[in-house]
RORODO-818729 format. One record per atom (N, C-alpha, C): residue in three letters; x, y, z. Coordinates in steps of 0.1 Angstrom, whole numbers, padded with zeros to 4 digits, always signed. Example, Ala and Ser with C-alpha at 12.3 -4.5 7.8 and 13.67 -1.06 7.14 Angstrom:
! residues 2
ALA+0132-0057+0078ALA+0123-0045+0078ALA+0132-0033+0078SER+0128-0022+0071SER+0137-0011+0071SER+0129+0000+0079
This chain:
! residues 342
MET+2491+0678+0343MET+2502+0676+0353MET+2504+0688+0361TYR+2504+0700+0355TYR+2506+0712+0362TYR+2495+0714+0373LEU+2482+0712+0369LEU+2472+0714+0378LEU+2472+0704+0390MET+2477+0692+0387MET+2478+0682+0397MET+2487+0685+0409GLY+2496+0695+0407GLY+2504+0700+0417GLY+2497+0710+0426PHE+2485+0714+0423PHE+2478+0724+0431PHE+2465+0719+0436TYR+2458+0710+0430TYR+2445+0705+0434TYR+2445+0690+0436LEU+2438+0686+0446LEU+2436+0672+0448LEU+2425+0666+0440LEU+2427+0656+0431LEU+2417+0651+0422LEU+2406+0644+0430TYR+2394+0644+0425TYR+2383+0638+0431TYR+2385+0623+0431GLU+2383+0617+0443GLU+2385+0602+0444GLU+2376+0594+0437GLY+2363+0598+0436GLY+2353+0591+0429GLY+2350+0577+0434ASN+2349+0567+0426ASN+2346+0554+0430ASN+2358+0545+0431HIS+2370+0550+0431HIS+2382+0542+0431HIS+2383+0535+0444GLN+2385+0522+0443GLN+2387+0514+0455GLN+2402+0512+0459ARG+2411+0514+0449ARG+2425+0512+0451ARG+2432+0525+0446MET+2445+0526+0451MET+2453+0537+0447MET+2458+0535+0433ASP+2454+0544+0423ASP+2459+0542+0409ASP+2471+0552+0407THR+2477+0550+0396THR+2490+0558+0393THR+2487+0573+0392THR+2476+0577+0386THR+2473+0591+0385THR+2470+0598+0398ARG+2462+0591+0406ARG+2459+0597+0419ARG+2472+0597+0428ALA+2480+0587+0427ALA+2492+0587+0435ALA+2501+0598+0431MET+2503+0600+0418MET+2511+0611+0414MET+2506+0625+0418ASN+2492+0626+0418ASN+2486+0639+0422ASN+2489+0641+0437MET+2488+0631+0445MET+2490+0633+0460MET+2505+0635+0463ALA+2514+0629+0455ALA+2528+0631+0457ALA+2532+0645+0453LEU+2526+0650+0443LEU+2529+0664+0439LEU+2524+0674+0449LEU+2512+0672+0455LEU+2507+0680+0465LEU+2516+0680+0478ALA+2521+0668+0481ALA+2529+0666+0493ALA+2542+0674+0492LYS+2546+0677+0480LYS+2559+0684+0479LYS+2557+0698+0485TRP+2545+0704+0484TRP+2542+0717+0491TRP+2545+0716+0506LEU+2540+0705+0512LEU+2542+0703+0526LEU+2557+0702+0530PHE+2564+0695+0521PHE+2579+0694+0524PHE+2585+0708+0523ARG+2581+0716+0513ARG+2588+0729+0511ARG+2584+0738+0523ILE+2572+0737+0528ILE+2568+0745+0540ILE+2577+0741+0552GLU+2580+0728+0554GLU+2587+0724+0566GLU+2602+0723+0564SER+2607+0724+0552SER+2621+0722+0550SER+2629+0736+0550GLY+2622+0747+0553GLY+2629+0759+0554GLY+2629+0767+0541ASP+2621+0764+0531ASP+2620+0771+0519ASP+2615+0786+0522SER+2623+0796+0517SER+2620+0810+0520SER+2613+0817+0509SER+2608+0810+0499SER+2601+0818+0488SER+2589+0825+0493MET+2584+0835+0486MET+2573+0844+0491MET+2560+0836+0493CYS+2558+0827+0483CYS+2546+0819+0484CYS+2545+0810+0496ILE+2557+0803+0499ILE+2558+0794+0510ILE+2557+0802+0523ASN+2563+0814+0524ASN+2563+0822+0536ASN+2548+0826+0539LEU+2541+0829+0528LEU+2527+0833+0529LEU+2519+0822+0535LEU+2520+0810+0530LEU+2513+0798+0535LEU+2517+0795+0550ARG+2529+0796+0552ARG+2534+0793+0566ARG+2529+0803+0576THR+2528+0816+0572THR+2523+0827+0581THR+2508+0826+0583LYS+2501+0823+0572LYS+2486+0823+0572LYS+2481+0811+0580TYR+2487+0799+0578TYR+2480+0787+0583TYR+2488+0781+0595LEU+2501+0783+0596LEU+2509+0776+0606LEU+2514+0784+0618GLY+2519+0796+0616GLY+2525+0803+0626GLY+2538+0796+0631ASN+2538+0792+0644ASN+2549+0784+0649ASN+2547+0769+0650CYS+2535+0765+0645CYS+2533+0751+0646CYS+2536+0744+0633GLY+2535+0730+0632GLY+2538+0723+0620GLY+2525+0719+0613VAL+2527+0713+0601VAL+2515+0710+0593VAL+2506+0700+0599PHE+2511+0692+0609PHE+2502+0682+0615PHE+2495+0688+0628GLN+2499+0700+0631GLN+2494+0706+0643GLN+2483+0717+0640GLU+2483+0723+0628GLU+2474+0734+0625GLU+2460+0729+0626LYS+2451+0737+0631LYS+2437+0734+0632LYS+2428+0746+0627VAL+2432+0752+0616VAL+2424+0763+0611VAL+2411+0758+0606LYS+2400+0764+0610LYS+2387+0759+0607LYS+2383+0761+0592SER+2385+0774+0588SER+2382+0777+0574SER+2395+0780+0566CYS+2396+0773+0555CYS+2408+0774+0547CYS+2404+0773+0532SER+2414+0776+0524SER+2412+0775+0509SER+2410+0761+0504PHE+2405+0759+0492PHE+2404+0746+0486PHE+2418+0740+0485PHE+2428+0748+0482PHE+2442+0743+0480PHE+2447+0738+0493TRP+2445+0745+0504TRP+2450+0740+0517TRP+2443+0728+0522SER+2430+0728+0519SER+2422+0716+0522SER+2428+0703+0515GLY+2432+0705+0503GLY+2438+0694+0496GLY+2452+0689+0502LEU+2459+0699+0507LEU+2472+0696+0514LEU+2469+0688+0527ARG+2459+0692+0534ARG+2455+0685+0546ARG+2452+0670+0543LYS+2446+0667+0532LYS+2442+0653+0529LYS+2453+0645+0525VAL+2465+0651+0522VAL+2476+0642+0518VAL+2487+0642+0530ARG+2483+0648+0541ARG+2493+0649+0552ARG+2497+0635+0557ASP+2488+0626+0558ASP+2491+0612+0563ASP+2501+0605+0554TRP+2499+0607+0541TRP+2509+0601+0532TRP+2523+0607+0533TYR+2523+0621+0534TYR+2535+0628+0536TYR+2542+0624+0549GLY+2534+0621+0559GLY+2540+0617+0572GLY+2548+0604+0571TYR+2545+0595+0562TYR+2553+0583+0561TYR+2567+0585+0557GLY+2570+0596+0551GLY+2584+0598+0547GLY+2591+0610+0554LYS+2583+0616+0563LYS+2588+0629+0569LYS+2597+0626+0581GLY+2608+0633+0582GLY+2616+0633+0594GLY+2619+0647+0598VAL+2624+0649+0610VAL+2627+0663+0615VAL+2640+0664+0620ILE+2647+0675+0616ILE+2660+0679+0623ILE+2655+0689+0633VAL+2656+0687+0646VAL+2650+0695+0656VAL+2658+0708+0658GLY+2650+0719+0658GLY+2655+0732+0661GLY+2650+0737+0674ASP+2640+0746+0673ASP+2634+0751+0686ASP+2623+0741+0691GLY+2619+0731+0683GLY+2609+0721+0688GLY+2595+0725+0688LYS+2592+0737+0684LYS+2578+0741+0685LYS+2568+0735+0675SER+2573+0730+0664SER+2565+0723+0654SER+2568+0708+0653THR+2575+0703+0662THR+2578+0689+0662THR+2571+0681+0673ARG+2562+0672+0669ARG+2555+0664+0679ARG+2564+0654+0685PHE+2564+0654+0699PHE+2574+0646+0706PHE+2572+0631+0704TRP+2559+0627+0703TRP+2556+0613+0702TRP+2555+0608+0687LEU+2549+0617+0679LEU+2544+0613+0666LEU+2553+0616+0654ASP+2563+0624+0656ASP+2572+0628+0645ASP+2585+0620+0646VAL+2592+0618+0635VAL+2605+0610+0634VAL+2616+0621+0636TRP+2619+0623+0648TRP+2630+0633+0652TRP+2642+0627+0659ARG+2641+0614+0663ARG+2652+0607+0669ARG+2651+0593+0664GLY+2661+0588+0657GLY+2660+0574+0652GLY+2653+0574+0639GLU+2648+0562+0635GLU+2642+0559+0622GLU+2627+0557+0623CYS+2621+0559+0635CYS+2607+0558+0637CYS+2602+0566+0648PRO+2589+0570+0648PRO+2584+0578+0659PRO+2585+0571+0673LEU+2586+0579+0683LEU+2587+0574+0697LEU+2575+0566+0701ASN+2564+0569+0695ASN+2552+0561+0699ASN+2553+0547+0694ASN+2560+0545+0683ASN+2563+0531+0678ASN+2574+0524+0686ARG+2584+0531+0691ARG+2594+0525+0698ARG+2590+0522+0713PHE+2581+0531+0718PHE+2577+0529+0732PHE+2562+0529+0732PRO+2555+0519+0726PRO+2540+0520+0726PRO+2534+0519+0739SER+2539+0512+0749SER+2533+0511+0762SER+2533+0525+0769LEU+2544+0532+0768LEU+2545+0545+0774LEU+2535+0555+0767TYR+2535+0554+0754TYR+2526+0563+0746TYR+2511+0561+0750ARG+2507+0548+0752ARG+2493+0546+0755ARG+2489+0552+0768ILE+2498+0553+0778ILE+2494+0558+0791ILE+2498+0573+0793CYS+2503+0579+0783CYS+2507+0593+0784CYS+2495+0602+0780TRP+2492+0612+0788TRP+2481+0621+0785TRP+2485+0631+0774GLU+2498+0634+0773GLU+2502+0645+0764GLU+2507+0639+0751ASN+2498+0632+0744ASN+2502+0626+0731ASN+2505+0636+0720GLU+2499+0648+0721GLU+2501+0658+0711GLU+2512+0668+0714ALA+2519+0666+0725ALA+2529+0676+0730ALA+2540+0677+0720THR+2546+0689+0719THR+2557+0692+0711THR+2570+0689+0718VAL+2581+0688+0711VAL+2594+0687+0717VAL+2597+0699+0726GLU+2594+0711+0721GLU+2597+0723+0729GLU+2589+0723+0742GLU+2576+0718+0742GLU+2569+0718+0754GLU+2574+0708+0764ILE+2579+0697+0760ILE+2585+0687+0769ILE+2598+0692+0774VAL+2606+0697+0766VAL+2619+0702+0770VAL+2619+0713+0780THR+2610+0723+0778THR+2609+0734+0786THR+2601+0732+0799GLY+2595+0720+0800GLY+2587+0716+0812GLY+2573+0721+0812HIS+2568+0726+0801HIS+2554+0731+0800HIS+2544+0719+0801ARG+2549+0707+0797ARG+2541+0695+0799ARG+2547+0686+0809SER+2543+0674+0810SER+2547+0665+0821SER+2561+0661+0822LEU+2568+0660+0810LEU+2582+0656+0810LEU+2591+0668+0810SER+2603+0666+0814SER+2613+0677+0814SER+2627+0672+0811PHE+2634+0681+0803PHE+2648+0678+0799PHE+2656+0690+0801ARG+2669+0688+0801ARG+2678+0700+0804ARG+2682+0707+0791ARG+2680+0701+0780ARG+2685+0707+0767ARG+2676+0718+0763ASN+2682+0729+0759ASN+2675+0741+0753ASN+2676+0741+0738LEU+2665+0743+0732LEU+2664+0743+0717LEU+2661+0757+0712GLU+2669+0762+0703GLU+2667+0776+0699GLU+2663+0778+0684GLU+2668+0769+0676GLU+2665+0771+0661GLU+2652+0765+0657ARG+2646+0770+0647ARG+2633+0765+0642ARG+2635+0751+0636ASP+2625+0743+0638ASP+2626+0729+0632ASP+2627+0729+0617MET+2634+0720+0612MET+2636+0719+0597MET+2632+0705+0593GLY+2623+0704+0584GLY+2618+0690+0579GLY+2629+0684+0569ILE+2630+0671+0570ILE+2639+0664+0561ILE+2630+0652+0556TRP+2634+0646+0545TRP+2626+0636+0538TRP+2633+0622+0540LYS+2626+0613+0547LYS+2632+0600+0551LYS+2632+0590+0540LEU+2625+0592+0529LEU+2624+0582+0519LEU+2636+0584+0509GLU+2644+0595+0510GLU+2655+0597+0502GLU+2668+0599+0510GLU+2679+0593+0506GLU+2691+0594+0514GLU+2696+0608+0515SER+2693+0616+0505SER+2698+0630+0505SER+2690+0639+0515GLY+2678+0634+0520GLY+2670+0641+0529GLY+2661+0652+0522ARG+2662+0652+0508ARG+2654+0662+0501ARG+2642+0654+0495TYR+2631+0661+0494TYR+2618+0655+0490TYR+2619+0652+0475SER+2613+0641+0471SER+2612+0638+0457SER+2598+0632+0455ILE+2592+0637+0444ILE+2578+0632+0440ILE+2579+0617+0438ARG+2590+0612+0431ARG+2591+0598+0427ARG+2591+0589+0440SER+2598+0593+0451SER+2599+0584+0463SER+2585+0582+0469LEU+2577+0593+0471LEU+2564+0592+0477LEU+2554+0584+0467ASN+2555+0587+0455ASN+2547+0581+0445ASN+2549+0565+0445GLN+2562+0561+0446GLN+2565+0547+0446GLN+2561+0541+0459PHE+2562+0549+0470PHE+2558+0544+0484PHE+2543+0541+0484MET+2535+0550+0478MET+2520+0548+0478MET+2516+0536+0469LEU+2524+0534+0458LEU+2520+0523+0449LEU+2526+0509+0453ASN+2537+0510+0461ASN+2543+0497+0465ASN+2545+0497+0480LEU+2534+0496+0488LEU+2535+0496+0502LEU+2542+0483+0508GLY+2548+0485+0519GLY+2554+0473+0526GLY+2569+0471+0522THR+2575+0462+0528THR+2589+0459+0525THR+2590+0444+0521VAL+2600+0441+0514VAL+2602+0427+0509VAL+2613+0421+0517ASP+2610+0409+0523ASP+2620+0401+0529ASP+2627+0392+0519LEU+2640+0396+0515LEU+2646+0389+0504LEU+2649+0374+0507ARG+2651+0371+0520ARG+2653+0357+0523ARG+2640+0349+0520LEU+2628+0354+0523LEU+2616+0347+0520LEU+2613+0347+0505THR+2619+0356+0498THR+2618+0356+0483THR+2625+0343+0477ASP+2635+0339+0484ASP+2642+0326+0480ASP+2633+0315+0481ILE+2624+0315+0492ILE+2615+0304+0494ILE+2605+0304+0483TRP+2599+0315+0479TRP+2588+0316+0469TRP+2594+0312+0455ASN+2607+0314+0454ASN+2614+0311+0441ASN+2618+0296+0440THR+2617+0289+0451THR+2621+0275+0451THR+2609+0267+0446ARG+2611+0258+0436ARG+2600+0251+0429ARG+2596+0239+0438ILE+2588+0241+0447ILE+2582+0231+0455ILE+2567+0234+0457PRO+2558+0225+0461PRO+2544+0227+0462PRO+2541+0239+0471LEU+2530+0246+0468LEU+2526+0258+0475LEU+2525+0256+0490LYS+2519+0244+0494LYS+2517+0242+0508LYS+2530+0240+0515ILE+2540+0235+0508ILE+2553+0233+0514ILE+2560+0247+0516GLN+2558+0256+0506GLN+2563+0270+0507GLN+2557+0277+0519ILE+2544+0275+0521ILE+2537+0281+0533ILE+2542+0275+0546PHE+2545+0261+0545PHE+2550+0255+0557PHE+2564+0261+0561LEU+2572+0263+0550LEU+2586+0269+0553LEU+2584+0284+0558TRP+2574+0291+0553TRP+2572+0304+0558TRP+2569+0304+0573MET+2561+0294+0577MET+2558+0292+0591MET+2570+0288+0599VAL+2579+0280+0593VAL+2592+0277+0600VAL+2600+0289+0602TRP+2601+0297+0591TRP+2609+0309+0592TRP+2604+0319+0602HIS+2592+0319+0605HIS+2586+0328+0615HIS+2583+0321+0628ASP+2588+0308+0629ASP+2585+0301+0642ASP+2570+0300+0645ARG+2562+0296+0636ARG+2548+0295+0637ARG+2542+0281+0636ILE+2550+0271+0634ILE+2544+0258+0633ILE+2539+0253+0647GLN+2529+0245+0647GLN+2522+0242+0659GLN+2529+0231+0667ILE+2541+0234+0672ILE+2548+0225+0681ILE+2544+0228+0695ALA+2549+0220+0705ALA+2545+0221+0719ALA+2548+0235+0724GLU+2559+0241+0721GLU+2563+0254+0726GLU+2553+0265+0722GLN+2549+0264+0709GLN+2539+0274+0705GLN+2525+0272+0711LEU+2521+0259+0712LEU+2508+0256+0718LEU+2507+0260+0732LYS+2519+0259+0739LYS+2519+0262+0753LYS+2516+0277+0755LYS+2520+0285+0745LYS+2518+0300+0746LYS+2503+0303+0745ARG+2495+0293+0740ARG+2481+0295+0738ARG+2473+0287+0750LYS+2481+0285+0760LYS+2475+0279+0772LYS+2471+0264+0770TRP+2478+0258+0761TRP+2476+0243+0759TRP+2481+0236+0771THR+2474+0225+0775THR+2477+0218+0787THR+2484+0205+0785GLY+2487+0202+0772GLY+2493+0189+0769GLY+2508+0188+0772GLN+2514+0177+0768GLN+2529+0175+0770GLN+2537+0185+0761VAL+2548+0190+0767VAL+2556+0199+0760VAL+2569+0192+0756HIS+2570+0179+0757HIS+2582+0171+0754HIS+2580+0164+0741CYS+2592+0163+0734CYS+2592+0155+0721CYS+2589+0141+0723LYS+2579+0135+0716LYS+2576+0121+0717LYS+2586+0112+0711LEU+2596+0117+0704LEU+2606+0109+0698LEU+2618+0107+0707CYS+2620+0117+0716CYS+2632+0115+0725CYS+2630+0121+0739ALA+2618+0126+0742ALA+2614+0131+0755ALA+2621+0143+0760GLN+2627+0151+0751GLN+2633+0164+0754GLN+2622+0175+0751LYS+2625+0187+0756LYS+2616+0198+0754LYS+2615+0201+0739GLU+2603+0202+0734GLU+2601+0204+0719GLU+2600+0218+0716ASP+2610+0223+0709ASP+2609+0237+0702ASP+2613+0235+0688LEU+2613+0246+0680LEU+2617+0245+0666LEU+2630+0239+0663ASN+2641+0244+0670ASN+2654+0239+0668ASN+2655+0224+0672HIS+2649+0220+0682HIS+2649+0206+0687HIS+2643+0197+0676LEU+2631+0202+0671LEU+2623+0193+0662LEU+2631+0192+0649LEU+2637+0202+0644LEU+2644+0202+0631LEU+2659+0199+0630PHE+2665+0201+0642PHE+2680+0200+0642PHE+2686+0192+0653ARG+2680+0191+0665ARG+2687+0186+0677ARG+2682+0173+0682CYS+2670+0169+0678CYS+2665+0156+0683CYS+2674+0145+0677SER+2677+0134+0685SER+2686+0124+0682SER+2682+0117+0668VAL+2669+0116+0666VAL+2664+0110+0654VAL+2667+0119+0642VAL+2665+0132+0644VAL+2668+0142+0634VAL+2683+0143+0630ILE+2691+0142+0640ILE+2706+0142+0638ILE+2710+0131+0628PHE+2704+0119+0629PHE+2706+0108+0620PHE+2704+0112+0606VAL+2692+0119+0604VAL+2689+0123+0590VAL+2699+0133+0585TRP+2702+0143+0593TRP+2712+0153+0588TRP+2726+0147+0586CYS+2729+0137+0594CYS+2742+0130+0591CYS+2742+0123+0578TRP+2731+0117+0574TRP+2729+0112+0560TRP+2731+0122+0550VAL+2726+0134+0552VAL+2728+0145+0542VAL+2742+0149+0542LEU+2748+0150+0554LEU+2763+0154+0554LEU+2771+0144+0546ASP+2769+0131+0549ASP+2777+0121+0541ASP+2775+0122+0526SER+2763+0125+0523SER+2759+0125+0508SER+2765+0137+0501LEU+2766+0148+0507LEU+2770+0161+0501LEU+2784+0165+0504GLY+2790+0158+0514GLY+2803+0162+0518GLY+2804+0174+0526TRP+2794+0177+0534TRP+2795+0188+0543TRP+2805+0186+0554LEU+2810+0196+0560LEU+2820+0195+0571LEU+2813+0193+0584ARG+2800+0197+0585ARG+2793+0195+0597ARG+2778+0197+0594ILE+2769+0193+0604ILE+2755+0195+0602ILE+2750+0208+0608PRO+2739+0214+0604PRO+2734+0226+0611PRO+2730+0223+0625SER+2732+0232+0634SER+2729+0229+0648SER+2716+0237+0652SER+2712+0246+0644SER+2700+0254+0647SER+2695+0261+0634PHE+2683+0266+0635PHE+2677+0273+0623PHE+2686+0285+0620GLU+2691+0292+0630GLU+2699+0304+0627GLU+2712+0300+0621ASP+2718+0288+0625ASP+2730+0283+0620ASP+2728+0279+0605PHE+2717+0273+0602PHE+2714+0269+0588PHE+2714+0281+0579GLN+2707+0292+0584GLN+2707+0304+0575GLN+2721+0310+0573ALA+2728+0311+0585ALA+2741+0318+0584ALA+2752+0311+0577SER+2752+0297+0578SER+2763+0289+0573SER+2760+0281+0561PHE+2748+0278+0558PHE+2744+0269+0547PHE+2737+0276+0536LEU+2733+0289+0538LEU+2726+0297+0528LEU+2735+0309+0525GLY+2736+0313+0512GLY+2743+0325+0509GLY+2735+0337+0511LYS+2740+0348+0506LYS+2732+0360+0506LYS+2719+0358+0499PRO+2708+0366+0503PRO+2695+0365+0496PRO+2697+0366+0481GLY+2691+0357+0474GLY+2692+0357+0459GLY+2704+0349+0454ALA+2713+0343+0462ALA+2725+0336+0458ALA+2720+0324+0450LYS+2729+0319+0440LYS+2725+0309+0431LYS+2721+0296+0437ASN+2728+0291+0448ASN+2726+0278+0454ASN+2715+0278+0464ASN+2710+0290+0468ASN+2700+0291+0479ASN+2688+0282+0476CYS+2682+0283+0464CYS+2670+0275+0461CYS+2673+0260+0462THR+2685+0255+0458THR+2688+0241+0459THR+2689+0237+0474HIS+2695+0245+0482HIS+2696+0242+0497HIS+2682+0243+0503ILE+2674+0252+0499ILE+2660+0254+0505ILE+2652+0242+0500PHE+2654+0237+0488PHE+2647+0225+0483PHE+2650+0213+0492LEU+2663+0211+0495LEU+2667+0200+0504LEU+2661+0202+0518PHE+2663+0214+0523PHE+2658+0217+0537PHE+2643+0214+0537ALA+2635+0218+0527ALA+2621+0216+0527ALA+2618+0201+0528GLY+2625+0192+0520GLY+2623+0178+0521GLY+2625+0172+0534VAL+2637+0176+0540VAL+2640+0171+0554VAL+2629+0175+0564CYS+2626+0188+0564CYS+2617+0194+0574CYS+2603+0188+0572TRP+2598+0186+0560TRP+2585+0181+0558TRP+2584+0166+0562ALA+2595+0158+0559ALA+2595+0144+0563ALA+2595+0143+0579LEU+2603+0152+0585LEU+2603+0152+0600LEU+2590+0156+0606TRP+2584+0166+0600TRP+2571+0171+0605TRP+2560+0160+0603ARG+2560+0154+0592ARG+2550+0143+0589ARG+2552+0131+0599THR+2564+0128+0601THR+2568+0117+0610THR+2563+0120+0624ARG+2567+0132+0628ARG+2563+0136+0642ARG+2548+0136+0644ASN+2540+0141+0634ASN+2525+0142+0635ASN+2520+0127+0635ASP+2525+0118+0627ASP+2520+0105+0627ASP+2521+0098+0640TRP+2533+0101+0647TRP+2535+0096+0661TRP+2526+0103+0671VAL+2524+0116+0670VAL+2516+0123+0680VAL+2502+0120+0679PHE+2496+0120+0666PHE+2482+0120+0665PHE+2477+0106+0661SER+2485+0097+0655SER+2481+0084+0650SER+2488+0072+0657ASP+2497+0075+0666ASP+2505+0065+0672ASP+2513+0056+0662ILE+2517+0062+0651ILE+2525+0054+0641ILE+2539+0059+0642LEU+2548+0050+0646LEU+2562+0054+0648LEU+2571+0045+0638VAL+2580+0052+0632VAL+2589+0045+0623VAL+2598+0035+0631ARG+2602+0024+0625ARG+2610+0015+0632ARG+2625+0019+0632HIS+2629+0027+0623HIS+2643+0031+0622HIS+2644+0045+0616PRO+2653+0053+0620PRO+2654+0067+0615PRO+2657+0067+0600LYS+2662+0056+0594LYS+2665+0056+0580LYS+2652+0057+0572HIS+2641+0053+0578HIS+2628+0054+0571HIS+2624+0069+0569ILE+2629+0078+0578ILE+2627+0092+0576ILE+2635+0097+0564ALA+2647+0092+0563ALA+2656+0095+0551ALA+2649+0091+0538HIS+2644+0079+0538HIS+2637+0074+0526HIS+2625+0083+0523ARG+2618+0087+0533ARG+2606+0096+0532ARG+2611+0109+0526THR+2622+0114+0531THR+2627+0127+0526THR+2631+0126+0511PHE+2637+0115+0508PHE+2641+0113+0494PHE+2629+0112+0485GLY+2618+0105+0490GLY+2606+0104+0482GLY+2599+0117+0479PHE+2599+0126+0489PHE+2593+0139+0487PHE+2602+0147+0477LEU+2615+0146+0478LEU+2623+0154+0468LEU+2622+0148+0454GLN+2620+0135+0453GLN+2618+0130+0439GLN+2604+0135+0433GLN+2594+0136+0442GLN+2581+0141+0437GLN+2582+0155+0432TRP+2589+0163+0440TRP+2590+0178+0437TRP+2600+0180+0426HIS+2609+0171+0423HIS+2618+0173+0412HIS+2612+0177+0399ALA+2599+0172+0396ALA+2592+0174+0384ALA+2589+0189+0383LEU+2588+0196+0394LEU+2585+0211+0394LEU+2596+0220+0390SER+2608+0214+0390SER+2621+0222+0388SER+2621+0228+0374THR+2627+0240+0372THR+2629+0245+0359THR+2640+0238+0352LYS+2642+0240+0339LYS+2652+0233+0331LYS+2666+0236+0337GLU+2668+0249+0340GLU+2681+0253+0345GLU+2684+0246+0359ALA+2674+0244+0367ALA+2676+0239+0381ALA+2676+0224+0381LYS+2671+0217+0370LYS+2670+0203+0370LYS+2683+0196+0372ARG+2693+0201+0366ARG+2706+0194+0366ARG+2711+0194+0381LYS+2710+0206+0387LYS+2714+0206+0401LYS+2706+0197+0410VAL+2693+0197+0408VAL+2684+0188+0416VAL+2688+0173+0413GLU+2690+0170+0401GLU+2693+0156+0397GLU+2706+0152+0403ASP+2716+0160+0403ASP+2729+0158+0410ASP+2727+0156+0425LEU+2719+0164+0431LEU+2716+0163+0445LEU+2709+0149+0448LEU+2699+0146+0440LEU+2692+0133+0443LEU+2701+0121+0441THR+2710+0122+0431THR+2719+0111+0429THR+2728+0108+0441LYS+2734+0119+0446LYS+2743+0118+0458LYS+2735+0113+0470LEU+2723+0118+0472LEU+2715+0113+0483LEU+2711+0098+0482HIS+2709+0094+0470HIS+2704+0080+0467HIS+2716+0071+0470VAL+2728+0074+0466VAL+2739+0065+0468VAL+2741+0062+0483LYS+2741+0073+0491LYS+2743+0071+0506LYS+2730+0064+0512LEU+2719+0067+0506LEU+2706+0061+0511LEU+2707+0046+0510GLN+2712+0041+0499GLN+2713+0026+0497GLN+2723+0020+0507ALA+2732+0028+0512ALA+2742+0022+0521ALA+2738+0022+0535LEU+2726+0028+0538LEU+2722+0029+0552LEU+2718+0016+0557
């Protein structure tokens, strides 16, 4: 463990990041943080003087260096994922590529400007003083000080970078509710597409230069996600059936309204039940719409869509866990009572 803090292990034939190598790289990255965070120990001052001068760890271009410094170079990109800067004199802070204003680099916030800028490696000091193409009035005097963006304290921790390397990406907790709902996989994927507005309705196809009709074949209004699932006159009939069955005060008017008013916080107890119901309604509407668009098969009455919804929910009921079955059975009972009255 001690040596892992000084030397980068040989990667060998590893195709994925394993725990040992991740820990090794996180330990090495701590040296970079100490160098940029203002550590004044003799060893850090020696490294800073020998390899950096007034530049930062991402700017140095020393051709010949020690095996130790070569290892630090190889972990720079990983270190950069958590690095932030409190700007001082700006000499070691890259204007476009470092996180010195906000929570992401300026090249991510303004990609179009970054692509057409010739000074992609310019520092904040160079831009501010007018040595490069941009100019500002602010004068910066103090040396830049590195902070660590993966910890609220701003201090580097081996644990945070190690976890970041082993668990890349972020988790959308709302989508986690979808994957936890016991419905067929293809329905879960369909809901994922609904959540990202990716189902192939007229509005989406038009973006791909589709030349067909953009109007709903059920009511002749412009077809978009909210119209298809909430606002079409046929759809409203189905949602009114749900409203009467469950005693809701109103029906959802849009996808955003459904999330805000009918779902609790991510992970709430009733979310899976509501998503289960939402999946049945949406899948029945989608299948009915496709039958009409592609096969010229149109239901005679909107109540047939309600029957279709109930049929899907009954099929999926068998997938429910023991704990969820009571809620699902209660839901189906209420829906069935009102369905018979239609």
